[in-house]
C-alpha positions as CSV (number, residue, x, y, z in Angstrom):
1,X,160.4,71.9,47.3
2,X,161.4,75.5,46.9
3,X,164.8,76.2,45.4
4,X,165.2,79.2,47.7
5,X,165.1,76.9,50.8
6,X,167.0,73.9,49.3
7,X,170.3,73.2,50.9
8,X,173.1,71.7,48.9
9,X,174.9,69.0,50.9
10,X,178.0,67.3,49.5
11,X,179.3,64.2,51.2
12,X,182.8,62.9,50.3
13,X,183.8,59.6,51.8
14,X,185.6,56.6,50.3
15,X,183.0,54.3,51.9
16,X,179.9,54.1,49.7
17,X,178.0,52.7,52.6
18,X,178.8,55.7,54.8
19,X,177.8,58.0,51.9
20,X,174.5,56.1,51.6
21,X,173.9,56.2,55.4
22,X,174.4,59.9,55.7
23,X,172.6,60.7,52.5
24,X,169.5,58.7,53.6
25,X,169.7,60.3,57.0
26,X,169.8,63.8,55.6
27,X,166.9,63.2,53.2
28,X,164.8,61.7,56.0
29,X,165.7,64.4,58.6
30,X,165.4,67.3,56.2
31,X,163.1,66.0,53.4
32,X,162.0,69.4,52.1
33,X,165.3,71.2,52.2
34,X,168.1,68.8,51.6
35,X,169.6,68.1,48.1
36,X,172.4,65.6,48.8
37,X,175.3,64.7,46.5
38,X,177.7,61.8,47.4
39,X,181.1,61.0,46.1
40,X,183.1,58.0,47.2
41,X,186.2,59.1,45.1
42,X,187.5,62.5,46.2
43,X,188.7,63.3,42.6
44,X,185.2,62.9,41.3
45,X,184.0,65.5,43.8
46,X,186.7,68.1,43.1
47,X,185.0,69.6,40.0
48,X,181.7,70.0,41.9
49,X,183.3,72.0,44.8
50,X,182.3,75.6,44.9
51,X,180.8,78.3,47.1
52,X,177.2,77.2,46.4
53,X,177.6,74.3,48.9
54,X,175.7,74.8,52.1
55,X,177.3,71.8,53.9
56,X,180.4,69.8,52.9
57,X,181.0,66.6,54.9
58,X,184.5,65.2,54.2
59,X,186.2,62.0,55.5
60,X,189.7,62.7,56.7
61,X,191.3,59.6,55.3
62,X,190.6,58.7,51.7
63,X,192.7,56.8,49.1
64,X,194.5,59.2,46.9
65,X,193.7,62.4,48.8
66,X,194.0,63.4,52.4
67,X,190.9,65.1,53.8
68,X,193.0,68.1,54.9
69,X,194.1,68.7,51.3
70,X,190.5,68.4,50.2
71,X,189.4,71.0,52.8
72,X,192.1,73.3,51.7
73,X,191.0,73.0,48.1
74,X,187.3,73.7,49.0
75,X,188.3,76.8,51.0
76,X,190.5,78.0,48.0
77,X,187.4,77.6,45.8
78,X,185.5,80.0,48.1
79,X,183.7,77.6,50.4
80,X,183.3,79.1,53.8
81,X,185.0,77.1,56.6
82,X,181.7,77.4,58.5
83,X,180.2,75.1,55.9
84,X,182.8,72.3,56.2
85,X,182.7,69.3,58.6
86,X,185.5,66.7,58.7
87,X,184.7,63.2,59.9
88,X,187.1,60.5,61.0
89,X,187.5,57.5,63.2
90,X,190.4,59.2,64.9
91,X,189.9,60.8,68.4
92,X,188.5,64.3,68.6
93,X,191.8,65.4,70.2
94,X,193.8,64.2,67.2
95,X,191.4,65.8,64.8
96,X,191.7,69.1,66.7
97,X,195.5,68.9,66.3
98,X,195.2,68.5,62.6
99,X,192.7,71.3,62.0
100,X,193.0,74.7,63.7
101,X,190.0,76.6,65.0
102,X,188.4,78.4,62.0
103,X,189.5,76.0,59.3
104,X,186.2,74.1,59.6
105,X,182.9,74.4,61.5
106,X,183.7,71.1,63.2
107,X,185.8,68.0,63.2
108,X,183.8,64.9,64.3
109,X,184.7,61.4,65.4
110,X,182.4,59.0,63.5
111,X,182.1,56.6,66.4
112,X,181.8,58.6,69.6
113,X,178.2,59.2,70.8
114,X,178.9,62.6,72.2
115,X,180.5,63.7,68.9
116,X,177.4,62.4,67.0
117,X,175.2,64.5,69.2
118,X,177.3,67.6,68.5
119,X,177.2,66.7,64.8
120,X,173.3,66.6,64.9
121,X,173.2,70.1,66.5
122,X,175.5,71.4,63.7
123,X,173.4,69.8,61.0
124,X,170.2,71.3,62.4
125,X,171.8,74.7,62.7
126,X,173.1,74.7,59.1
127,X,170.0,73.1,57.5
128,X,167.6,75.5,59.3
129,X,169.5,78.7,58.4
């Protein structure tokens, strides 16, 4: 695997099974380009957040830290909003009310099929850049 093509993906979700699911998915779908880090505690992830992340996937609701605050922190650390995806079980409409256009590349409902399709298109776009 060439470091020049390797994409750093960071997944922050309080569900270890969700972290494992997406990590395994990323490594299977992008075996030669994905380097995935997972954190089930948002405070463990904070020191690892910087502008070198190619894709940050953050759960909206986590114990101890709201996903919105986490996104604000990541942006303050220099991470481009076009590299941040927020996931939640809330409806897409509610997510769009919480995040203005330009604050993230996408806000995705974890359970809606159409949202999952959009998420896959975003992943492919980011990982193939």
